[in-house]
All heavy atoms as a GROMACS GRO file, in nm:
protein
  604
    1MET      N    1  10.031   8.571  10.369
    1MET     CA    2   9.960   8.675  10.448
    1MET      C    3   9.929   8.616  10.584
    1MET      O    4   9.900   8.496  10.601
    1MET     CB    5   9.830   8.717  10.374
    1MET     CG    6   9.857   8.818  10.271
    1MET     SD    7   9.713   8.913  10.212
    1MET     CE    8   9.600   8.791  10.173
    2VAL      N    9   9.931   8.712  10.682
    2VAL     CA   10   9.902   8.669  10.815
    2VAL      C   11   9.811   8.774  10.878
    2VAL      O   12   9.794   8.881  10.819
    2VAL     CB   13  10.030   8.653  10.902
    2VAL    CG1   14  10.112   8.539  10.852
    2VAL    CG2   15  10.113   8.782  10.906
    3SER      N   16   9.758   8.751  10.988
    3SER     CA   17   9.675   8.844  11.056
    3SER      C   18   9.744   8.969  11.090
    3SER      O   19   9.855   8.969  11.152
    3SER     CB   20   9.618   8.785  11.188
    3SER     OG   21   9.556   8.882  11.259
    4LYS      N   22   9.683   9.087  11.057
    4LYS     CA   23   9.753   9.216  11.087
    4LYS      C   24   9.765   9.234  11.233
    4LYS      O   25   9.866   9.288  11.286
    4LYS     CB   26   9.671   9.328  11.030
    4LYS     CG   27   9.728   9.466  11.050
    4LYS     CD   28   9.658   9.574  10.981
    4LYS     CE   29   9.547   9.626  11.068
    4LYS     NZ   30   9.477   9.740  11.021
    5ALA      N   31   9.671   9.185  11.314
    5ALA     CA   32   9.676   9.197  11.460
    5ALA      C   33   9.800   9.125  11.514
    5ALA      O   34   9.858   9.170  11.617
    5ALA     CB   35   9.547   9.144  11.519
    6ASP      N   36   9.844   9.018  11.450
    6ASP     CA   37   9.962   8.946  11.502
    6ASP      C   38  10.086   9.016  11.461
    6ASP      O   39  10.198   8.990  11.524
    6ASP     CB   40   9.967   8.801  11.444
    6ASP     CG   41   9.850   8.717  11.491
    6ASP    OD1   42   9.797   8.749  11.600
    6ASP    OD2   43   9.822   8.616  11.426
    7LEU      N   44  10.089   9.105  11.364
    7LEU     CA   45  10.206   9.173  11.314
    7LEU      C   46  10.227   9.314  11.359
    7LEU      O   47  10.335   9.367  11.360
    7LEU     CB   48  10.219   9.169  11.166
    7LEU     CG   49  10.225   9.039  11.092
    7LEU    CD1   50  10.232   9.058  10.946
    7LEU    CD2   51  10.356   8.962  11.139
    8TRP      N   52  10.118   9.380  11.398
    8TRP     CA   53  10.115   9.522  11.420
    8TRP      C   54  10.220   9.556  11.535
    8TRP      O   55  10.208   9.510  11.645
    8TRP     CB   56   9.981   9.567  11.472
    8TRP     CG   57   9.960   9.715  11.462
    8TRP    CD1   58   9.947   9.801  11.570
    8TRP    CD2   59   9.950   9.792  11.348
    8TRP    NE1   60   9.926   9.929  11.529
    8TRP    CE2   61   9.924   9.931  11.399
    8TRP    CE3   62   9.948   9.770  11.213
    8TRP    CZ2   63   9.904  10.033  11.302
    8TRP    CZ3   64   9.929   9.875  11.124
    8TRP    CH2   65   9.912  10.004  11.172
    9PRO      N   66  10.325   9.643  11.500
    9PRO     CA   67  10.429   9.667  11.598
    9PRO      C   68  10.366   9.752  11.711
    9PRO      O   69  10.288   9.838  11.693
    9PRO     CB   70  10.525   9.758  11.518
    9PRO     CG   71  10.501   9.720  11.369
    9PRO     CD   72  10.351   9.684  11.366
   10GLU      N   73  10.412   9.723  11.833
   10GLU     CA   74  10.363   9.788  11.955
   10GLU      C   75  10.385   9.944  11.947
   10GLU      O   76  10.299  10.021  11.984
   10GLU     CB   77  10.434   9.735  12.078
   10GLU     CG   78  10.385   9.790  12.209
   10GLU     CD   79  10.236   9.750  12.232
   10GLU    OE1   80  10.196   9.639  12.199
   10GLU    OE2   81  10.160   9.838  12.286
   11TYR      N   82  10.497   9.986  11.886
   11TYR     CA   83  10.522  10.133  11.885
   11TYR      C   84  10.426  10.203  11.788
   11TYR      O   85  10.409  10.323  11.795
   11TYR     CB   86  10.663  10.158  11.845
   11TYR     CG   87  10.711  10.118  11.705
   11TYR    CD1   88  10.696  10.193  11.591
   11TYR    CD2   89  10.774   9.993  11.695
   11TYR    CE1   90  10.734  10.149  11.470
   11TYR    CE2   91  10.819   9.952  11.569
   11TYR     CZ   92  10.795  10.026  11.456
   11TYR     OH   93  10.840   9.987  11.333
   12PHE      N   94  10.355  10.131  11.699
   12PHE     CA   95  10.254  10.199  11.616
   12PHE      C   96  10.139  10.228  11.701
   12PHE      O   97  10.050  10.320  11.661
   12PHE     CB   98  10.203  10.103  11.506
   12PHE     CG   99  10.298  10.100  11.384
   12PHE    CD1  100  10.427  10.157  11.386
   12PHE    CD2  101  10.253  10.047  11.264
   12PHE    CE1  102  10.506  10.159  11.280
   12PHE    CE2  103  10.338  10.037  11.152
   12PHE     CZ  104  10.460  10.095  11.156
   13ASN      N  105  10.115  10.169  11.819
   13ASN     CA  106  10.004  10.200  11.910
   13ASN      C  107  10.031  10.330  11.982
   13ASN      O  108   9.929  10.390  12.033
   13ASN     CB  109   9.982  10.090  12.002
   13ASN     CG  110   9.928   9.962  11.936
   13ASN    OD1  111   9.863   9.970  11.836
   13ASN    ND2  112   9.964   9.849  11.987
   14THR      N  113  10.151  10.374  11.992
   14THR     CA  114  10.182  10.498  12.070
   14THR      C  115  10.178  10.623  11.984
   14THR      O  116  10.164  10.730  12.044
   14THR     CB  117  10.323  10.486  12.140
   14THR    OG1  118  10.418  10.470  12.038
   14THR    CG2  119  10.322  10.368  12.236
   15SER      N  120  10.194  10.616  11.856
   15SER     CA  121  10.188  10.729  11.768
   15SER      C  122  10.127  10.692  11.635
   15SER      O  123  10.142  10.572  11.588
   15SER     CB  124  10.325  10.792  11.754
   15SER     OG  125  10.408  10.706  11.678
   16GLU      N  126  10.058  10.780  11.571
   16GLU     CA  127   9.999  10.755  11.445
   16GLU      C  128  10.103  10.746  11.331
   16GLU      O  129  10.201  10.820  11.330
   16GLU     CB  130   9.897  10.864  11.411
   16GLU     CG  131   9.815  10.844  11.292
   16GLU     CD  132   9.716  10.946  11.266
   16GLU    OE1  133   9.597  10.935  11.328
   16GLU    OE2  134   9.740  11.045  11.191
   17ALA      N  135  10.085  10.650  11.245
   17ALA     CA  136  10.176  10.632  11.131
   17ALA      C  137  10.158  10.769  11.046
   17ALA      O  138  10.054  10.827  11.042
   17ALA     CB  139  10.138  10.512  11.052
   18ASN      N  140  10.265  10.803  10.976
   18ASN     CA  141  10.261  10.926  10.890
   18ASN      C  142  10.336  10.893  10.763
   18ASN      O  143  10.394  10.787  10.744
   18ASN     CB  144  10.319  11.044  10.962
   18ASN     CG  145  10.457  11.032  11.006
   18ASN    OD1  146  10.542  11.002  10.916
   18ASN    ND2  147  10.485  11.048  11.127
   19ALA      N  148  10.343  10.995  10.677
   19ALA     CA  149  10.404  10.977  10.542
   19ALA      C  150  10.553  10.939  10.556
   19ALA      O  151  10.604  10.872  10.468
   19ALA     CB  152  10.395  11.103  10.464
   20ASP      N  153  10.620  10.964  10.665
   20ASP     CA  154  10.756  10.930  10.681
   20ASP      C  155  10.775  10.778  10.700
   20ASP      O  156  10.887  10.726  10.685
   20ASP     CB  157  10.816  11.000  10.799
   20ASP     CG  158  10.824  11.155  10.777
   20ASP    OD1  159  10.842  11.193  10.660
   20ASP    OD2  160  10.820  11.227  10.883
   21ASP      N  161  10.662  10.710  10.726
   21ASP     CA  162  10.664  10.564  10.747
   21ASP      C  163  10.661  10.493  10.617
   21ASP      O  164  10.680  10.373  10.613
   21ASP     CB  165  10.557  10.516  10.840
   21ASP     CG  166  10.568  10.575  10.977
   21ASP    OD1  167  10.687  10.568  11.029
   21ASP    OD2  168  10.473  10.618  11.037
   22ILE      N  169  10.640  10.560  10.504
   22ILE     CA  170  10.632  10.496  10.373
   22ILE      C  171  10.776  10.471  10.325
   22ILE      O  172  10.851  10.560  10.312
   22ILE     CB  173  10.554  10.579  10.272
   22ILE    CG1  174  10.414  10.606  10.318
   22ILE    CG2  175  10.563  10.512  10.131
   22ILE    CD1  176  10.339  10.700  10.226
   23GLU      N  177  10.811  10.354  10.301
   23GLU     CA  178  10.937  10.311  10.256
   23GLU      C  179  10.945  10.246  10.121
   23GLU      O  180  11.040  10.263  10.045
   23GLU     CB  181  11.012  10.225  10.364
   23GLU     CG  182  11.022  10.288  10.494
   23GLU     CD  183  11.122  10.401  10.498
   23GLU    OE1  184  11.210  10.405  10.419
   23GLU    OE2  185  11.103  10.490  10.583
   24LEU      N  186  10.849  10.165  10.088
   24LEU     CA  187  10.839  10.088   9.961
   24LEU      C  188  10.711  10.092   9.897
   24LEU      O  189  10.607  10.101   9.966
   24LEU     CB  190  10.874   9.941   9.992
   24LEU     CG  191  11.007   9.909  10.055
   24LEU    CD1  192  11.015   9.756  10.094
   24LEU    CD2  193  11.122   9.936   9.956
   25PHE      N  194  10.713  10.090   9.771
   25PHE     CA  195  10.586  10.073   9.691
   25PHE      C  196  10.594   9.948   9.610
   25PHE      O  197  10.700   9.922   9.554
   25PHE     CB  198  10.561  10.198   9.601
   25PHE     CG  199  10.538  10.328   9.673
   25PHE    CD1  200  10.655  10.407   9.711
   25PHE    CD2  201  10.417  10.366   9.718
   25PHE    CE1  202  10.632  10.522   9.778
   25PHE    CE2  203  10.396  10.480   9.781
   25PHE     CZ  204  10.508  10.562   9.818
   26PHE      N  205  10.488   9.877   9.600
   26PHE     CA  206  10.485   9.748   9.526
   26PHE      C  207  10.380   9.759   9.411
   26PHE      O  208  10.270   9.806   9.433
   26PHE     CB  209  10.442   9.634   9.618
   26PHE     CG  210  10.539   9.609   9.727
   26PHE    CD1  211  10.525   9.666   9.851
   26PHE    CD2  212  10.642   9.523   9.709
   26PHE    CE1  213  10.615   9.642   9.954
   26PHE    CE2  214  10.737   9.500   9.808
   26PHE     CZ  215  10.717   9.563   9.933
   27PHE      N  216  10.426   9.718   9.293
   27PHE     CA  217  10.341   9.722   9.176
   27PHE      C  218  10.369   9.586   9.110
   27PHE      O  219  10.473   9.530   9.105
   27PHE     CB  220  10.379   9.832   9.081
   27PHE     CG  221  10.363   9.971   9.148
   27PHE    CD1  222  10.473  10.029   9.204
   27PHE    CD2  223  10.242  10.038   9.152
   27PHE    CE1  224  10.457  10.152   9.261
   27PHE    CE2  225  10.229  10.156   9.208
   27PHE     CZ  226  10.338  10.220   9.269
   28PRO      N  227  10.263   9.533   9.033
   28PRO     CA  228  10.288   9.408   8.958
   28PRO      C  229  10.383   9.432   8.850
   28PRO      O  230  10.384   9.538   8.782
   28PRO     CB  231  10.151   9.376   8.908
   28PRO     CG  232  10.070   9.505   8.913
   28PRO     CD  233  10.128   9.588   9.020
   29LEU      N  234  10.468   9.335   8.823
   29LEU     CA  235  10.568   9.346   8.717
   29LEU      C  236  10.509   9.353   8.578
   29LEU      O  237  10.554   9.426   8.498
   29LEU     CB  238  10.667   9.225   8.731
   29LEU     CG  239  10.785   9.226   8.634
   29LEU    CD1  240  10.869   9.351   8.653
   29LEU    CD2  241  10.866   9.106   8.648
   30GLU      N  242  10.405   9.268   8.558
   30GLU     CA  243  10.343   9.262   8.425
   30GLU      C  244  10.192   9.286   8.439
   30GLU      O  245  10.130   9.251   8.545
   30GLU     CB  246  10.365   9.125   8.367
   30GLU     CG  247  10.510   9.089   8.347
   30GLU     CD  248  10.533   8.944   8.297
   30GLU    OE1  249  10.436   8.885   8.254
   30GLU    OE2  250  10.643   8.901   8.295
   31ALA      N  251  10.135   9.349   8.330
   31ALA     CA  252   9.995   9.379   8.341
   31ALA      C  253   9.903   9.260   8.362
   31ALA      O  254   9.795   9.272   8.425
   31ALA     CB  255   9.951   9.452   8.209
   32ARG      N  256   9.951   9.140   8.320
   32ARG     CA  257   9.873   9.015   8.332
   32ARG      C  258   9.852   8.978   8.482
   32ARG      O  259   9.769   8.902   8.517
   32ARG     CB  260   9.927   8.904   8.256
   32ARG     CG  261  10.061   8.856   8.298
   32ARG     CD  262  10.116   8.756   8.187
   32ARG     NE  263  10.256   8.724   8.229
   32ARG     CZ  264  10.298   8.600   8.269
   32ARG    NH1  265  10.210   8.509   8.279
   32ARG    NH2  266  10.421   8.590   8.297
   33HIS      N  267   9.937   9.032   8.571
   33HIS     CA  268   9.922   9.003   8.713
   33HIS      C  269   9.841   9.104   8.788
   33HIS      O  270   9.823   9.087   8.905
   33HIS     CB  271  10.068   8.992   8.772
   33HIS     CG  272  10.154   8.881   8.715
   33HIS    ND1  273  10.121   8.751   8.719
   33HIS    CD2  274  10.266   8.899   8.646
   33HIS    CE1  275  10.215   8.691   8.661
   33HIS    NE2  276  10.304   8.772   8.611
   34GLN      N  277   9.792   9.207   8.719
   34GLN     CA  278   9.726   9.314   8.786
   34GLN      C  279   9.601   9.267   8.868
   34GLN      O  280   9.574   9.312   8.975
   34GLN     CB  281   9.680   9.420   8.688
   34GLN     CG  282   9.619   9.541   8.746
   34GLN     CD  283   9.717   9.627   8.827
   34GLN    OE1  284   9.828   9.656   8.780
   34GLN    NE2  285   9.678   9.665   8.943
   35GLU      N  286   9.522   9.181   8.807
   35GLU     CA  287   9.402   9.131   8.876
   35GLU      C  288   9.436   9.056   9.008
   35GLU      O  289   9.373   9.082   9.109
   35GLU     CB  290   9.317   9.040   8.788
   35GLU     CG  291   9.186   9.002   8.845
   35GLU     CD  292   9.098   8.913   8.752
   35GLU    OE1  293   9.119   8.931   8.631
   35GLU    OE2  294   9.020   8.847   8.801
   36LYS      N  295   9.536   8.967   9.005
   36LYS     CA  296   9.575   8.902   9.135
   36LYS      C  297   9.632   8.999   9.228
   36LYS      O  298   9.607   8.991   9.350
   36LYS     CB  299   9.677   8.795   9.096
   36LYS     CG  300   9.625   8.676   9.017
   36LYS     CD  301   9.730   8.576   8.995
   36LYS     CE  302   9.668   8.461   8.908
   36LYS     NZ  303   9.771   8.368   8.867
   37PHE      N  304   9.709   9.095   9.181
   37PHE     CA  305   9.765   9.194   9.272
   37PHE      C  306   9.651   9.281   9.335
   37PHE      O  307   9.654   9.302   9.458
   37PHE     CB  308   9.856   9.287   9.188
   37PHE     CG  309   9.927   9.394   9.273
   37PHE    CD1  310  10.044   9.363   9.348
   37PHE    CD2  311   9.880   9.517   9.278
   37PHE    CE1  312  10.109   9.457   9.422
   37PHE    CE2  313   9.947   9.618   9.350
   37PHE     CZ  314  10.064   9.587   9.420
   38ASP      N  315   9.556   9.316   9.258
   38ASP     CA  316   9.438   9.393   9.310
   38ASP      C  317   9.366   9.317   9.416
   38ASP      O  318   9.325   9.373   9.518
   38ASP     CB  319   9.348   9.432   9.196
   38ASP     CG  320   9.405   9.546   9.108
   38ASP    OD1  321   9.505   9.608   9.145
   38ASP    OD2  322   9.352   9.565   8.995
   39CYS      N  323   9.343   9.184   9.392
   39CYS     CA  324   9.276   9.102   9.493
   39CYS      C  325   9.354   9.094   9.625
   39CYS      O  326   9.298   9.102   9.733
   39CYS     CB  327   9.251   8.961   9.441
   39CYS     SG  328   9.132   8.953   9.310
   40LEU      N  329   9.489   9.081   9.615
   40LEU     CA  330   9.572   9.076   9.732
   40LEU      C  331   9.558   9.210   9.810
   40LEU      O  332   9.537   9.208   9.936
   40LEU     CB  333   9.711   9.058   9.688
   40LEU     CG  334   9.824   9.071   9.802
   40LEU    CD1  335   9.807   8.961   9.904
   40LEU    CD2  336   9.963   9.074   9.742
   41VAL      N  337   9.561   9.321   9.741
   41VAL     CA  338   9.554   9.453   9.807
   41VAL      C  339   9.417   9.466   9.867
   41VAL      O  340   9.401   9.519   9.980
   41VAL     CB  341   9.590   9.570   9.715
   41VAL    CG1  342   9.554   9.701   9.777
   41VAL    CG2  343   9.731   9.557   9.665
   42ASP      N  344   9.314   9.424   9.799
   42ASP     CA  345   9.172   9.436   9.851
   42ASP      C  346   9.165   9.355   9.981
   42ASP      O  347   9.096   9.405  10.078
   42ASP     CB  348   9.071   9.389   9.754
   42ASP     CG  349   9.047   9.481   9.636
   42ASP    OD1  350   9.086   9.597   9.648
   42ASP    OD2  351   8.992   9.439   9.535
   43ASP      N  352   9.222   9.238   9.992
   43ASP     CA  353   9.219   9.159  10.112
   43ASP      C  354   9.292   9.229  10.224
   43ASP      O  355   9.243   9.227  10.341
   43ASP     CB  356   9.283   9.021  10.093
   43ASP     CG  357   9.196   8.926  10.008
   43ASP    OD1  358   9.074   8.955  10.001
   43ASP    OD2  359   9.246   8.827   9.960
   44MET      N  360   9.394   9.293  10.191
   44MET     CA  361   9.474   9.366  10.293
   44MET      C  362   9.404   9.500  10.339
   44MET      O  363   9.404   9.530  10.456
   44MET     CB  364   9.616   9.409  10.241
   44MET     CG  365   9.709   9.284  10.225
   44MET     SD  366   9.859   9.332  10.150
   44MET     CE  367   9.939   9.421  10.281
   45ILE      N  368   9.332   9.561  10.249
   45ILE     CA  369   9.258   9.689  10.282
   45ILE      C  370   9.143   9.652  10.370
   45ILE      O  371   9.105   9.737  10.461
   45ILE     CB  372   9.209   9.759  10.157
   45ILE    CG1  373   9.332   9.824  10.083
   45ILE    CG2  374   9.102   9.860  10.180
   45ILE    CD1  375   9.296   9.892   9.947
   46GLY      N  376   9.098   9.535  10.364
   46GLY     CA  377   8.985   9.492  10.459
   46GLY      C  378   9.025   9.500  10.601
   46GLY      O  379   8.946   9.487  10.690
   47GLY      N  380   9.157   9.524  10.624
   47GLY     CA  381   9.204   9.546  10.764
   47GLY      C  382   9.239   9.416  10.837
   47GLY      O  383   9.281   9.426  10.952
   48VAL      N  384   9.230   9.302  10.775
   48VAL     CA  385   9.254   9.174  10.845
   48VAL      C  386   9.393   9.122  10.827
   48VAL      O  387   9.451   9.063  10.907
   48VAL     CB  388   9.145   9.072  10.806
   48VAL    CG1  389   9.170   8.938  10.879
   48VAL    CG2  390   9.005   9.121  10.838
   49TYR      N  391   9.447   9.151  10.700
   49TYR     CA  392   9.575   9.085  10.664
   49TYR      C  393   9.687   9.183  10.647
   49TYR      O  394   9.666   9.302  10.612
   49TYR     CB  395   9.561   9.010  10.538
   49TYR     CG  396   9.454   8.890  10.550
   49TYR    CD1  397   9.338   8.890  10.491
   49TYR    CD2  398   9.492   8.778  10.631
   49TYR    CE1  399   9.251   8.785  10.501
   49TYR    CE2  400   9.400   8.680  10.642
   49TYR     CZ  401   9.282   8.683  10.573
   49TYR     OH  402   9.194   8.577  10.590
   50ALA      N  403   9.805   9.131  10.655
   50ALA     CA  404   9.932   9.210  10.627
   50ALA      C  405  10.029   9.104  10.572
   50ALA      O  406   9.998   8.988  10.586
   50ALA     CB  407   9.990   9.276  10.752
   51LEU      N  408  10.135   9.152  10.502
   51LEU     CA  409  10.237   9.061  10.453
   51LEU      C  410  10.356   9.063  10.549
   51LEU      O  411  10.388   9.169  10.602
   51LEU     CB  412  10.279   9.104  10.315
   51LEU     CG  413  10.170   9.095  10.206
   51LEU    CD1  414  10.229   9.151  10.079
   51LEU    CD2  415  10.129   8.954  10.190
   52ARG      N  416  10.418   8.945  10.559
   52ARG     CA  417  10.534   8.937  10.648
   52ARG      C  418  10.636   8.858  10.567
   52ARG      O  419  10.610   8.745  10.519
   52ARG     CB  420  10.504   8.864  10.774
   52ARG     CG  421  10.623   8.844  10.866
   52ARG     CD  422  10.583   8.779  10.991
   52ARG     NE  423  10.696   8.761  11.084
   52ARG     CZ  424  10.706   8.661  11.163
   52ARG    NH1  425  10.619   8.558  11.170
   52ARG    NH2  426  10.812   8.655  11.246
   53ALA      N  427  10.757   8.907  10.558
   53ALA     CA  428  10.868   8.838  10.490
   53ALA      C  429  10.986   8.841  10.582
   53ALA      O  430  11.030   8.943  10.638
   53ALA     CB  431  10.903   8.904  10.362
   54LEU      N  432  11.044   8.723  10.607
   54LEU     CA  433  11.167   8.713  10.686
   54LEU      C  434  11.282   8.691  10.591
   54LEU      O  435  11.281   8.608  10.506
   54LEU     CB  436  11.153   8.594  10.785
   54LEU     CG  437  11.043   8.598  10.881
   54LEU    CD1  438  11.041   8.468  10.964
   54LEU    CD2  439  11.063   8.714  10.975
   55THR      N  440  11.388   8.767  10.607
   55THR     CA  441  11.508   8.763  10.527
   55THR      C  442  11.621   8.753  10.616
   55THR      O  443  11.615   8.770  10.737
   55THR     CB  444  11.524   8.891  10.438
   55THR    OG1  445  11.565   9.002  10.521
   55THR    CG2  446  11.393   8.930  10.367
   56PRO      N  447  11.735   8.719  10.562
   56PRO     CA  448  11.860   8.712  10.652
   56PRO      C  449  11.897   8.848  10.707
   56PRO      O  450  11.971   8.854  10.808
   56PRO     CB  451  11.974   8.667  10.548
   56PRO     CG  452  11.900   8.602  10.440
   56PRO     CD  453  11.767   8.671  10.428
   57TYR      N  454  11.841   8.952  10.655
   57TYR     CA  455  11.875   9.092  10.704
   57TYR      C  456  11.772   9.147  10.793
   57TYR      O  457  11.798   9.254  10.855
   57TYR     CB  458  11.891   9.186  10.578
   57TYR     CG  459  11.991   9.128  10.482
   57TYR    CD1  460  11.950   9.066  10.365
   57TYR    CD2  461  12.124   9.130  10.507
   57TYR    CE1  462  12.044   9.013  10.272
   57TYR    CE2  463  12.221   9.075  10.424
   57TYR     CZ  464  12.175   9.020  10.305
   57TYR     OH  465  12.263   8.964  10.220
   58GLY      N  466  11.659   9.083  10.814
   58GLY     CA  467  11.547   9.138  10.897
   58GLY      C  468  11.415   9.096  10.858
   58GLY      O  469  11.401   9.013  10.769
   59GLU      N  470  11.323   9.157  10.917
   59GLU     CA  471  11.180   9.125  10.893
   59GLU      C  472  11.118   9.236  10.822
   59GLU      O  473  11.134   9.361  10.857
   59GLU     CB  474  11.112   9.104  11.029
   59GLU     CG  475  10.963   9.066  11.021
   59GLU     CD  476  10.902   9.050  11.154
   59GLU    OE1  477  10.936   9.129  11.254
   59GLU    OE2  478  10.820   8.965  11.170
   60LEU      N  479  11.044   9.209  10.719
   60LEU     CA  480  10.972   9.311  10.638
   60LEU      C  481  10.817   9.293  10.668
   60LEU      O  482  10.762   9.188  10.645
   60LEU     CB  483  10.999   9.297  10.486
   60LEU     CG  484  10.918   9.388  10.391
   60LEU    CD1  485  10.954   9.536  10.418
   60LEU    CD2  486  10.936   9.344  10.250
   61LEU      N  487  10.755   9.400  10.717
   61LEU     CA  488  10.613   9.403  10.742
   61LEU      C  489  10.551   9.491  10.645
   61LEU      O  490  10.596   9.604  10.628
   61LEU     CB  491  10.581   9.444  10.879
   61LEU     CG  492  10.646   9.364  10.998
   61LEU    CD1  493  10.612   9.427  11.129
   61LEU    CD2  494  10.605   9.219  10.989
   62VAL      N  495  10.446   9.450  10.574
   62VAL     CA  496  10.376   9.527  10.470
   62VAL      C  497  10.229   9.547  10.510
   62VAL      O  498  10.156   9.455  10.518
   62VAL     CB  499  10.388   9.462  10.328
   62VAL    CG1  500  10.321   9.548  10.229
   62VAL    CG2  501  10.539   9.435  10.294
   63PHE      N  502  10.203   9.678  10.531
   63PHE     CA  503  10.059   9.712  10.556
   63PHE      C  504  10.018   9.810  10.442
   63PHE      O  505  10.098   9.868  10.375
   63PHE     CB  506  10.056   9.792  10.694
   63PHE     CG  507  10.102   9.710  10.806
   63PHE    CD1  508  10.229   9.732  10.856
   63PHE    CD2  509  10.020   9.618  10.870
   63PHE    CE1  510  10.278   9.652  10.961
   63PHE    CE2  511  10.070   9.542  10.980
   63PHE     CZ  512  10.200   9.562  11.022
   64THR      N  513   9.892   9.822  10.424
   64THR     CA  514   9.840   9.912  10.318
   64THR      C  515   9.853  10.059  10.364
   64THR      O  516   9.873  10.094  10.486
   64THR     CB  517   9.695   9.887  10.286
   64THR    OG1  518   9.615   9.915  10.401
   64THR    CG2  519   9.676   9.745  10.240
   65SER      N  520   9.846  10.154  10.264
   65SER     CA  521   9.856  10.295  10.296
   65SER      C  522   9.740  10.353  10.372
   65SER      O  523   9.742  10.458  10.419
   65SER     CB  524   9.883  10.372  10.168
   65SER     OG  525   9.773  10.354  10.077
   66ILE      N  526   9.627  10.278  10.384
   66ILE     CA  527   9.515  10.328  10.463
   66ILE      C  528   9.544  10.330  10.614
   66ILE      O  529   9.469  10.390  10.680
   66ILE     CB  530   9.384  10.241  10.439
   66ILE    CG1  531   9.402  10.101  10.492
   66ILE    CG2  532   9.345  10.242  10.296
   66ILE    CD1  533   9.269  10.024  10.500
   67GLU      N  534   9.662  10.284  10.649
   67GLU     CA  535   9.702  10.300  10.789
   67GLU      C  536   9.763  10.441  10.811
   67GLU      O  537   9.781  10.479  10.922
   67GLU     CB  538   9.819  10.196  10.820
   67GLU     CG  539   9.775  10.057  10.797
   67GLU     CD  540   9.656  10.005  10.873
   67GLU    OE1  541   9.618  10.064  10.974
   67GLU    OE2  542   9.588   9.912  10.825
   68LEU      N  543   9.790  10.518  10.703
   68LEU     CA  544   9.828  10.653  10.714
   68LEU      C  545   9.712  10.754  10.708
   68LEU      O  546   9.596  10.713  10.680
   68LEU     CB  547   9.919  10.684  10.589
   68LEU     CG  548  10.045  10.593  10.574
   68LEU    CD1  549  10.111  10.625  10.436
   68LEU    CD2  550  10.138  10.629  10.691
   69PRO      N  551   9.733  10.874  10.753
   69PRO     CA  552   9.629  10.974  10.745
   69PRO      C  553   9.577  10.986  10.602
   69PRO      O  554   9.655  10.967  10.505
   69PRO     CB  555   9.694  11.099  10.790
   69PRO     CG  556   9.810  11.057  10.874
   69PRO     CD  557   9.856  10.928  10.816
   70LEU      N  558   9.450  11.016  10.586
   70LEU     CA  559   9.377  11.021  10.461
   70LEU      C  560   9.458  11.093  10.344
   70LEU      O  561   9.464  11.038  10.230
   70LEU     CB  562   9.246  11.082  10.474
   70LEU     CG  563   9.159  11.083  10.352
   70LEU    CD1  564   9.129  10.942  10.300
   70LEU    CD2  565   9.025  11.152  10.375
   71PRO      N  566   9.521  11.205  10.361
   71PRO     CA  567   9.590  11.269  10.252
   71PRO      C  568   9.706  11.190  10.193
   71PRO      O  569   9.753  11.219  10.077
   71PRO     CB  570   9.651  11.404  10.313
   71PRO     CG  571   9.571  11.425  10.434
   71PRO     CD  572   9.523  11.292  10.485
   72HIS      N  573   9.760  11.085  10.261
   72HIS     CA  574   9.867  11.006  10.215
   72HIS      C  575   9.825  10.868  10.155
   72HIS      O  576   9.911  10.788  10.122
   72HIS     CB  577   9.973  10.984  10.326
   72HIS     CG  578  10.018  11.114  10.377
   72HIS    ND1  579  10.097  11.195  10.305
   72HIS    CD2  580  10.001  11.178  10.498
   72HIS    CE1  581  10.131  11.307  10.377
   72HIS    NE2  582  10.070  11.296  10.495
   73TRP      N  583   9.697  10.847  10.149
   73TRP     CA  584   9.642  10.716  10.094
   73TRP      C  585   9.687  10.713   9.948
   73TRP      O  586   9.688  10.811   9.874
   73TRP     CB  587   9.492  10.706  10.103
   73TRP     CG  588   9.446  10.676  10.242
   73TRP    CD1  589   9.513  10.689  10.359
   73TRP    CD2  590   9.312  10.636  10.271
   73TRP    NE1  591   9.441  10.656  10.461
   73TRP    CE2  592   9.312  10.622  10.419
   73TRP    CE3  593   9.199  10.599  10.207
   73TRP    CZ2  594   9.201  10.576  10.486
   73TRP    CZ3  595   9.089  10.564  10.282
   73TRP    CH2  596   9.086  10.550  10.415
   74ASN      N  597   9.721  10.594   9.904
   74ASN     CA  598   9.757  10.571   9.763
   74ASN      C  599   9.699  10.440   9.714
   74ASN      O  600   9.710  10.344   9.769
   74ASN     CB  601   9.908  10.574   9.747
   74ASN     CG  602   9.950  10.566   9.605
   74ASN    OD1  603   9.869  10.566   9.514
   74ASN    ND2  604  10.078  10.553   9.586
   0.00000   0.00000   0.00000
């Protein structure tokens, strides 16, 4: 995890994110991982952290759904 401020794309500052920006959903594979997963999401919801993954195909930035308008929170 890294600081959300360091990852936030500049074009997100020009328009509000919307439901069309949702591309992936992440869930723990096994129920025994639920608590760790919940802690990770709680840290991200605090607004300080985001996930960043670099792959050979590009960069994946993961923000929580609270960045979307309230009706699209999940």
